[in-house]
N, CA, C and O atoms as a Maestro MAE file, in Angstrom:
{
 s_m_m2io_version
 :::
 2.0.0
}

f_m_ct {
 s_m_title
 :::
 protein
 m_atom[180] {
  # First column is atom index #
  i_m_mmod_type
  r_m_x_coord
  r_m_y_coord
  r_m_z_coord
  i_m_residue_number
  s_m_chain_name
  s_m_pdb_residue_name
  s_m_pdb_atom_name
  i_m_atomic_number
  :::
  1 25 -171.044 177.875 -38.427 1 A "MET " " N  " 7
  2 3 -171.184 177.860 -39.871 1 A "MET " " CA " 6
  3 2 -171.255 179.299 -40.373 1 A "MET " " C  " 6
  4 15 -171.751 180.191 -39.686 1 A "MET " " O  " 8
  5 25 -170.756 179.497 -41.565 2 A "ILE " " N  " 7
  6 3 -170.772 180.811 -42.201 2 A "ILE " " CA " 6
  7 2 -171.971 180.881 -43.144 2 A "ILE " " C  " 6
  8 15 -172.178 179.986 -43.964 2 A "ILE " " O  " 8
  9 25 -172.745 181.932 -43.026 3 A "HIS " " N  " 7
  10 3 -173.930 182.125 -43.879 3 A "HIS " " CA " 6
  11 2 -173.567 182.989 -45.076 3 A "HIS " " C  " 6
  12 15 -172.899 184.013 -44.931 3 A "HIS " " O  " 8
  13 25 -174.008 182.574 -46.256 4 A "GLU " " N  " 7
  14 3 -173.828 183.343 -47.485 4 A "GLU " " CA " 6
  15 2 -175.200 183.583 -48.104 4 A "GLU " " C  " 6
  16 15 -176.034 182.678 -48.131 4 A "GLU " " O  " 8
  17 25 -175.440 184.795 -48.600 5 A "ASP " " N  " 7
  18 3 -176.739 185.155 -49.172 5 A "ASP " " CA " 6
  19 2 -176.912 184.724 -50.622 5 A "ASP " " C  " 6
  20 15 -177.799 185.232 -51.309 5 A "ASP " " O  " 8
  21 25 -176.106 183.821 -51.091 6 A "TYR " " N  " 7
  22 3 -176.262 183.285 -52.439 6 A "TYR " " CA " 6
  23 2 -176.166 181.776 -52.356 6 A "TYR " " C  " 6
  24 15 -175.633 181.234 -51.387 6 A "TYR " " O  " 8
  25 25 -176.674 181.102 -53.360 7 A "GLY " " N  " 7
  26 3 -176.654 179.648 -53.357 7 A "GLY " " CA " 6
  27 2 -176.195 179.087 -54.689 7 A "GLY " " C  " 6
  28 15 -175.808 179.825 -55.595 7 A "GLY " " O  " 8
  29 25 -176.243 177.789 -54.787 8 A "PHE " " N  " 7
  30 3 -175.895 177.060 -55.998 8 A "PHE " " CA " 6
  31 2 -177.088 176.204 -56.388 8 A "PHE " " C  " 6
  32 15 -177.983 175.992 -55.570 8 A "PHE " " O  " 8
  33 25 -177.120 175.713 -57.609 9 A "TYR " " N  " 7
  34 3 -178.171 174.799 -58.080 9 A "TYR " " CA " 6
  35 2 -179.557 175.417 -57.895 9 A "TYR " " C  " 6
  36 15 -180.510 174.695 -57.603 9 A "TYR " " O  " 8
  37 25 -179.689 176.705 -58.055 10 A "SER " " N  " 7
  38 3 -180.921 177.493 -57.919 10 A "SER " " CA " 6
  39 2 -181.463 177.553 -56.489 10 A "SER " " C  " 6
  40 15 -182.639 177.865 -56.299 10 A "SER " " O  " 8
  41 25 -180.645 177.265 -55.490 11 A "TYR " " N  " 7
  42 3 -181.005 177.515 -54.096 11 A "TYR " " CA " 6
  43 2 -180.671 178.973 -53.786 11 A "TYR " " C  " 6
  44 15 -179.803 179.558 -54.434 11 A "TYR " " O  " 8
  45 25 -181.347 179.564 -52.806 12 A "THR " " N  " 7
  46 3 -181.205 181.001 -52.575 12 A "THR " " CA " 6
  47 2 -180.084 181.380 -51.625 12 A "THR " " C  " 6
  48 15 -179.580 182.500 -51.706 12 A "THR " " O  " 8
  49 25 -179.671 180.490 -50.726 13 A "GLU " " N  " 7
  50 3 -178.612 180.798 -49.765 13 A "GLU " " CA " 6
  51 2 -177.942 179.507 -49.313 13 A "GLU " " C  " 6
  52 15 -178.448 178.413 -49.563 13 A "GLU " " O  " 8
  53 25 -176.808 179.642 -48.653 14 A "HIS " " N  " 7
  54 3 -176.153 178.453 -48.136 14 A "HIS " " CA " 6
  55 2 -175.339 178.771 -46.884 14 A "HIS " " C  " 6
  56 15 -174.991 179.921 -46.614 14 A "HIS " " O  " 8
  57 25 -175.052 177.721 -46.138 15 A "TYR " " N  " 7
  58 3 -174.204 177.776 -44.957 15 A "TYR " " CA " 6
  59 2 -173.029 176.847 -45.236 15 A "TYR " " C  " 6
  60 15 -173.187 175.814 -45.886 15 A "TYR " " O  " 8
  61 25 -171.854 177.218 -44.744 16 A "VAL " " N  " 7
  62 3 -170.669 176.399 -45.017 16 A "VAL " " CA " 6
  63 2 -169.817 176.282 -43.755 16 A "VAL " " C  " 6
  64 15 -169.661 177.236 -42.993 16 A "VAL " " O  " 8
  65 25 -169.277 175.087 -43.562 17 A "LEU " " N  " 7
  66 3 -168.320 174.809 -42.497 17 A "LEU " " CA " 6
  67 2 -167.315 173.821 -43.069 17 A "LEU " " C  " 6
  68 15 -167.579 172.621 -43.135 17 A "LEU " " O  " 8
  69 25 -166.168 174.332 -43.480 18 A "GLY " " N  " 7
  70 3 -165.159 173.479 -44.110 18 A "GLY " " CA " 6
  71 2 -165.666 172.940 -45.426 18 A "GLY " " C  " 6
  72 15 -165.923 173.704 -46.357 18 A "GLY " " O  " 8
  73 25 -165.813 171.631 -45.513 19 A "GLU " " N  " 7
  74 3 -166.275 170.974 -46.739 19 A "GLU " " CA " 6
  75 2 -167.737 170.543 -46.650 19 A "GLU " " C  " 6
  76 15 -168.193 169.722 -47.446 19 A "GLU " " O  " 8
  77 25 -168.475 171.096 -45.682 20 A "VAL " " N  " 7
  78 3 -169.892 170.776 -45.511 20 A "VAL " " CA " 6
  79 2 -170.707 171.993 -45.937 20 A "VAL " " C  " 6
  80 15 -170.499 173.093 -45.426 20 A "VAL " " O  " 8
  81 25 -171.636 171.793 -46.874 21 A "PHE " " N  " 7
  82 3 -172.486 172.865 -47.377 21 A "PHE " " CA " 6
  83 2 -173.945 172.503 -47.120 21 A "PHE " " C  " 6
  84 15 -174.368 171.379 -47.393 21 A "PHE " " O  " 8
  85 25 -174.706 173.446 -46.599 22 A "VAL " " N  " 7
  86 3 -176.144 173.284 -46.423 22 A "VAL " " CA " 6
  87 2 -176.805 174.360 -47.265 22 A "VAL " " C  " 6
  88 15 -176.680 175.548 -46.965 22 A "VAL " " O  " 8
  89 25 -177.507 173.957 -48.314 23 A "LEU " " N  " 7
  90 3 -178.187 174.891 -49.210 23 A "LEU " " CA " 6
  91 2 -179.669 174.902 -48.871 23 A "LEU " " C  " 6
  92 15 -180.279 173.850 -48.678 23 A "LEU " " O  " 8
  93 25 -180.248 176.108 -48.800 24 A "THR " " N  " 7
  94 3 -181.648 176.228 -48.416 24 A "THR " " CA " 6
  95 2 -182.429 177.014 -49.458 24 A "THR " " C  " 6
  96 15 -181.874 177.814 -50.211 24 A "THR " " O  " 8
  97 25 -183.733 176.764 -49.477 25 A "SER " " N  " 7
  98 3 -184.633 177.443 -50.400 25 A "SER " " CA " 6
  99 2 -185.979 177.621 -49.706 25 A "SER " " C  " 6
  100 15 -186.417 176.728 -48.981 25 A "SER " " O  " 8
  101 25 -186.642 178.756 -49.914 26 A "PRO " " N  " 7
  102 3 -187.987 178.910 -49.354 26 A "PRO " " CA " 6
  103 2 -189.026 178.031 -50.066 26 A "PRO " " C  " 6
  104 15 -190.136 177.852 -49.565 26 A "PRO " " O  " 8
  105 25 -188.666 177.491 -51.221 27 A "ASP " " N  " 7
  106 3 -189.547 176.601 -51.980 27 A "ASP " " CA " 6
  107 2 -189.642 175.255 -51.260 27 A "ASP " " C  " 6
  108 15 -188.639 174.554 -51.127 27 A "ASP " " O  " 8
  109 25 -190.837 174.892 -50.797 28 A "LYS " " N  " 7
  110 3 -191.008 173.638 -50.041 28 A "LYS " " CA " 6
  111 2 -190.725 172.399 -50.891 28 A "LYS " " C  " 6
  112 15 -190.364 171.353 -50.351 28 A "LYS " " O  " 8
  113 25 -190.882 172.501 -52.194 29 A "GLU " " N  " 7
  114 3 -190.586 171.373 -53.079 29 A "GLU " " CA " 6
  115 2 -189.094 171.052 -53.068 29 A "GLU " " C  " 6
  116 15 -188.716 169.884 -53.151 29 A "GLU " " O  " 8
  117 25 -188.249 172.063 -52.968 30 A "LYS " " N  " 7
  118 3 -186.803 171.862 -52.948 30 A "LYS " " CA " 6
  119 2 -186.309 171.441 -51.583 30 A "LYS " " C  " 6
  120 15 -185.519 170.505 -51.460 30 A "LYS " " O  " 8
  121 25 -186.774 172.132 -50.558 31 A "GLY " " N  " 7
  122 3 -186.336 171.824 -49.202 31 A "GLY " " CA " 6
  123 2 -184.896 172.236 -48.969 31 A "GLY " " C  " 6
  124 15 -184.483 173.321 -49.378 31 A "GLY " " O  " 8
  125 25 -184.129 171.373 -48.313 32 A "THR " " N  " 7
  126 3 -182.745 171.641 -47.942 32 A "THR " " CA " 6
  127 2 -181.837 170.588 -48.564 32 A "THR " " C  " 6
  128 15 -182.172 169.404 -48.600 32 A "THR " " O  " 8
  129 25 -180.686 171.033 -49.050 33 A "LEU " " N  " 7
  130 3 -179.712 170.125 -49.648 33 A "LEU " " CA " 6
  131 2 -178.454 170.128 -48.791 33 A "LEU " " C  " 6
  132 15 -177.900 171.189 -48.503 33 A "LEU " " O  " 8
  133 25 -178.003 168.954 -48.385 34 A "LEU " " N  " 7
  134 3 -176.760 168.793 -47.643 34 A "LEU " " CA " 6
  135 2 -175.718 168.255 -48.604 34 A "LEU " " C  " 6
  136 15 -175.896 167.177 -49.171 34 A "LEU " " O  " 8
  137 25 -174.629 168.995 -48.794 35 A "GLU " " N  " 7
  138 3 -173.577 168.573 -49.716 35 A "GLU " " CA " 6
  139 2 -172.284 168.380 -48.926 35 A "GLU " " C  " 6
  140 15 -171.811 169.302 -48.260 35 A "GLU " " O  " 8
  141 25 -171.726 167.194 -49.004 36 A "LEU " " N  " 7
  142 3 -170.476 166.856 -48.312 36 A "LEU " " CA " 6
  143 2 -169.377 166.705 -49.349 36 A "LEU " " C  " 6
  144 15 -169.486 165.895 -50.269 36 A "LEU " " O  " 8
  145 25 -168.334 167.476 -49.200 37 A "LYS " " N  " 7
  146 3 -167.215 167.402 -50.131 37 A "LYS " " CA " 6
  147 2 -165.969 166.970 -49.381 37 A "LYS " " C  " 6
  148 15 -165.980 166.855 -48.156 37 A "LYS " " O  " 8
  149 25 -164.911 166.736 -50.110 38 A "GLY " " N  " 7
  150 3 -163.655 166.400 -49.468 38 A "GLY " " CA " 6
  151 2 -162.940 165.271 -50.176 38 A "GLY " " C  " 6
  152 15 -163.405 164.738 -51.183 38 A "GLY " " O  " 8
  153 25 -161.817 164.931 -49.628 39 A "LYS " " N  " 7
  154 3 -161.021 163.846 -50.197 39 A "LYS " " CA " 6
  155 2 -161.495 162.512 -49.654 39 A "LYS " " C  " 6
  156 15 -161.906 162.401 -48.500 39 A "LYS " " O  " 8
  157 25 -161.430 161.516 -50.497 40 A "SER " " N  " 7
  158 3 -161.860 160.182 -50.060 40 A "SER " " CA " 6
  159 2 -160.715 159.488 -49.326 40 A "SER " " C  " 6
  160 15 -159.550 159.873 -49.422 40 A "SER " " O  " 8
  161 25 -161.094 158.471 -48.606 41 A "CYS " " N  " 7
  162 3 -160.113 157.667 -47.865 41 A "CYS " " CA " 6
  163 2 -159.860 156.371 -48.623 41 A "CYS " " C  " 6
  164 15 -160.779 155.771 -49.180 41 A "CYS " " O  " 8
  165 25 -158.640 155.965 -48.636 42 A "GLN " " N  " 7
  166 3 -158.311 154.685 -49.256 42 A "GLN " " CA " 6
  167 2 -157.456 153.904 -48.263 42 A "GLN " " C  " 6
  168 15 -156.472 154.412 -47.726 42 A "GLN " " O  " 8
  169 25 -157.851 152.674 -48.040 43 A "LEU " " N  " 7
  170 3 -157.125 151.819 -47.108 43 A "LEU " " CA " 6
  171 2 -156.172 150.929 -47.884 43 A "LEU " " C  " 6
  172 15 -156.581 150.244 -48.822 43 A "LEU " " O  " 8
  173 25 -154.922 150.936 -47.504 44 A "GLY " " N  " 7
  174 3 -153.950 150.053 -48.150 44 A "GLY " " CA " 6
  175 2 -153.811 148.762 -47.348 44 A "GLY " " C  " 6
  176 15 -153.735 148.784 -46.120 44 A "GLY " " O  " 8
  177 25 -153.782 147.661 -48.049 45 A "ILE " " N  " 7
  178 3 -153.647 146.362 -47.370 45 A "ILE " " CA " 6
  179 2 -152.269 145.800 -47.646 45 A "ILE " " C  " 6
  180 15 -151.939 144.713 -47.171 45 A "ILE " " O  " 8
  :::
 }
 m_bond[179] {
  # First column is bond index #
  i_m_from
  i_m_to
  i_m_order
  :::
  1 1 2 1
  2 2 3 1
  3 3 4 2
  4 3 5 1
  5 5 6 1
  6 6 7 1
  7 7 8 2
  8 7 9 1
  9 9 10 1
  10 10 11 1
  11 11 12 2
  12 11 13 1
  13 13 14 1
  14 14 15 1
  15 15 16 2
  16 15 17 1
  17 17 18 1
  18 18 19 1
  19 19 20 2
  20 19 21 1
  21 21 22 1
  22 22 23 1
  23 23 24 2
  24 23 25 1
  25 25 26 1
  26 26 27 1
  27 27 28 2
  28 27 29 1
  29 29 30 1
  30 30 31 1
  31 31 32 2
  32 31 33 1
  33 33 34 1
  34 34 35 1
  35 35 36 2
  36 35 37 1
  37 37 38 1
  38 38 39 1
  39 39 40 2
  40 39 41 1
  41 41 42 1
  42 42 43 1
  43 43 44 2
  44 43 45 1
  45 45 46 1
  46 46 47 1
  47 47 48 2
  48 47 49 1
  49 49 50 1
  50 50 51 1
  51 51 52 2
  52 51 53 1
  53 53 54 1
  54 54 55 1
  55 55 56 2
  56 55 57 1
  57 57 58 1
  58 58 59 1
  59 59 60 2
  60 59 61 1
  61 61 62 1
  62 62 63 1
  63 63 64 2
  64 63 65 1
  65 65 66 1
  66 66 67 1
  67 67 68 2
  68 67 69 1
  69 69 70 1
  70 70 71 1
  71 71 72 2
  72 71 73 1
  73 73 74 1
  74 74 75 1
  75 75 76 2
  76 75 77 1
  77 77 78 1
  78 78 79 1
  79 79 80 2
  80 79 81 1
  81 81 82 1
  82 82 83 1
  83 83 84 2
  84 83 85 1
  85 85 86 1
  86 86 87 1
  87 87 88 2
  88 87 89 1
  89 89 90 1
  90 90 91 1
  91 91 92 2
  92 91 93 1
  93 93 94 1
  94 94 95 1
  95 95 96 2
  96 95 97 1
  97 97 98 1
  98 98 99 1
  99 99 100 2
  100 99 101 1
  101 101 102 1
  102 102 103 1
  103 103 104 2
  104 103 105 1
  105 105 106 1
  106 106 107 1
  107 107 108 2
  108 107 109 1
  109 109 110 1
  110 110 111 1
  111 111 112 2
  112 111 113 1
  113 113 114 1
  114 114 115 1
  115 115 116 2
  116 115 117 1
  117 117 118 1
  118 118 119 1
  119 119 120 2
  120 119 121 1
  121 121 122 1
  122 122 123 1
  123 123 124 2
  124 123 125 1
  125 125 126 1
  126 126 127 1
  127 127 128 2
  128 127 129 1
  129 129 130 1
  130 130 131 1
  131 131 132 2
  132 131 133 1
  133 133 134 1
  134 134 135 1
  135 135 136 2
  136 135 137 1
  137 137 138 1
  138 138 139 1
  139 139 140 2
  140 139 141 1
  141 141 142 1
  142 142 143 1
  143 143 144 2
  144 143 145 1
  145 145 146 1
  146 146 147 1
  147 147 148 2
  148 147 149 1
  149 149 150 1
  150 150 151 1
  151 151 152 2
  152 151 153 1
  153 153 154 1
  154 154 155 1
  155 155 156 2
  156 155 157 1
  157 157 158 1
  158 158 159 1
  159 159 160 2
  160 159 161 1
  161 161 162 1
  162 162 163 1
  163 163 164 2
  164 163 165 1
  165 165 166 1
  166 166 167 1
  167 167 168 2
  168 167 169 1
  169 169 170 1
  170 170 171 1
  171 171 172 2
  172 171 173 1
  173 173 174 1
  174 174 175 1
  175 175 176 2
  176 175 177 1
  177 177 178 1
  178 178 179 1
  179 179 180 2
  :::
 }
}
């Protein structure tokens, strides 16, 4: 995972691997946020 010293949604830093984001904060109330992005799957019948 790649570490970045900035975050989103008022988190202080984040790690990224493709479309997976892990946002962290030293604030125990916030904890850690796991964000999964990407294209959805659709099954054709």
